[in-house]
Each structure stands twice: as structure tokens, then as C-alpha cells.
C-alpha positions in Angstrom: 0.0 0.0 0.0 2.8 2.4 0.8 4.5 1.7 -2.5 1.7 3.4 -4.4 2.3 6.8 -2.8 5.2 8.7 -4.3 7.4 11.0 -2.3 6.3 13.9 -4.4 2.6 13.3 -3.7 3.5 12.8 0.0 5.2 16.2 0.3 2.5 17.9 -1.7 -0.2 16.4 0.6 1.8 17.4 3.7 2.2 21.0 2.5 -1.5 21.2 1.7 -2.4 19.9 5.1 0.0 22.4 6.8 -1.5 25.3 4.9 -5.0 24.3 5.8 -4.0 23.8 9.4 -2.5 27.3 9.7 -5.5 28.9 8.0 -7.8 27.3 10.5 -5.5 28.4 13.4 -5.4 31.9 12.1 -9.2 32.1 11.7 -9.8 30.7 15.2 -7.4 33.1 17.0 -7.3 36.1 14.8 -10.8 36.3 13.4 -11.4 39.8 15.0 -8.2 41.2 13.5 -9.2 39.9 10.1 -12.6 41.6 10.4 -11.1 44.8 11.6 -8.5 44.9 8.8 -11.2 44.2 6.2 -13.4 47.0 7.6 -10.5 49.4 7.8 -9.6 48.7 4.2 -13.2 49.1 3.0 -13.9 52.3 5.1 -10.8 54.3 5.7 -11.1 56.8 8.6 -12.0 60.3 7.8 -9.6 63.1 8.5 -11.9 65.1 10.8 -12.6 62.1 13.1 -9.8 62.8 15.6 -10.5 63.9 19.1 -8.5 67.0 19.9 -8.7 69.9 22.3 -7.6 72.3 19.6 -8.4 72.2 15.9 -5.2 71.5 14.1 -6.5 72.9 10.8 -7.4 76.3 12.2 -4.0 76.7 14.1 -0.9 77.0 12.1 2.6 77.3 13.7 2.1 81.0 14.0 -1.3 80.7 15.7 -0.2 78.5 18.6 -0.5 80.0 22.0 2.6 81.9 23.3 5.3 79.8 24.9 5.1 79.7 28.7 1.3 80.0 28.9 -0.9 77.3 30.2 -2.6 76.9 26.8 0.8 76.2 25.2 1.5 73.5 27.6 -2.0 71.9 27.0 -1.4 72.2 23.3 2.0 70.4 23.5 0.4 67.7 25.8 -2.4 67.2 23.3 0.1 66.9 20.4 1.9 64.2 22.3 -1.3 62.4 23.3 -2.5 62.4 19.7 0.8 60.9 18.5 0.7 58.4 21.4 -2.8 57.2 20.5 -1.9 57.0 16.8 0.8 54.5 17.8 -1.4 52.8 20.4 -4.1 52.2 17.8 -1.7 50.1 15.8 -0.9 47.8 18.7 -3.0 45.9 21.2 -2.4 47.3 24.6 -3.6 46.1 28.0 -5.2 48.7 30.3 -2.3 48.7 32.7 0.2 49.4 29.9 -1.9 52.2 28.6 -2.3 53.8 32.0 1.4 53.5 32.7 2.3 55.1 29.3 -0.2 57.9 30.0 1.4 58.5 33.4 4.8 58.9 31.7 3.4 61.4 29.3 1.6 63.4 31.9 4.7 63.3 34.1 6.3 65.7 31.6 3.5 68.3 32.3 3.2 68.5 36.1 1.4 71.9 36.0 -1.6 70.3 34.2 -2.4 68.3 37.4 -3.9 71.3 39.0 -4.9 73.0 35.8 -8.4 74.1 34.8 -7.9 71.9 31.7 -7.6 68.7 33.7 -11.1 67.5 33.1 -10.9 68.3 29.4 -7.6 66.4 29.2 -9.2 63.4 30.9 -12.2 63.5 28.5 -9.8 63.4 25.6 -7.9 60.5 27.1 -11.1 58.6 27.9 -12.6 59.1 24.5 -9.4 58.3 22.6 -8.7 55.2 24.6 -12.2 54.0 24.1 -12.4 54.7 20.4 -8.9 53.8 19.4 -7.8 51.2 21.9 -11.2 49.8 23.0 -10.3 50.4 26.6 -12.8 52.1 28.9 -11.5 54.3 31.7 -13.5 55.3 34.7 -12.9 58.1 37.3 -10.8 55.9 39.5 -8.5 55.1 36.6 -8.3 58.8 35.7 -6.9 59.5 39.1 -4.4 56.7 38.6 -3.3 58.4 35.3 -2.6 61.6 37.2 -0.6 59.9 40.0 2.6 59.8 38.0 2.6 63.6 37.4 
């Protein structure tokens, strides 16, 4: 019986079975990623869909708040937050990793901890983490973000 099967057909059948096996494994474990990538390719995000405290299109380099003002610090923090969430959207982050990274960013801006913009900054963080990273933050976690600063 084994003399009927050639080595070439054996290796072809083995290769075909391996391909089928890995396709099944990919579909079982990465089905959501496949759906999301298909949806992202079909419907690319619109430009005006970013959450920002300031509108980037209405502010050029010359319209930024003067250096040293609280608004300039908030603007710089929001620029860094937007860049962070752009990167975080490409990766799957756990909530603890996201909170720690946000603590490191806000540590650079200690004056914002007591600023009047604190609640606005938290609203931006909460909405971006929910929409981009699918991580929901509550008030207790918001206080945890500000602990590092």
C-alpha cells in the first residue's frame, strides 16, 4: 500500500495539510483582527474624526498660544497624546500598559495636574482610549493616570 504513494505526492499532501492547518488556526485566533482589517480597508477613517482639544487645521505654527502660557502646555500635551494614540491604535495594549504610558506622558507636564484643563484632558484621554484602543477608563483610573505627574 505504501509503494503506491510517491514522495512527491506525499510532500504535496503534507504541504497542503499544513496550509489548511495554519489557515484554521489563524481564523480561530485572529478572526477579529481579520474583520477589523477588512473593515479598515473598506472604510478608511475620515480626517476630521480625531479627538482634539484644539483644531489642528485652524491653528498653524504661528497661531499657537505663546510659549510659557498654560494653553501652550496643554497644546503640547495634546500633540503628544495624539501621537501616542496613533501608535497605540496600531498595537493591542492592555489597560495597565496604557495607564502607565499615559502616566509617563503626563509626568512631563506637572502643571496640568492642578490646571483648569484637567477634566478636558481626561475627557480626551477617555474618548481616545475608548475609540482607538477599545479600553474604557473610569474616574478611579483617571486619578491613577494623574498619580505619576
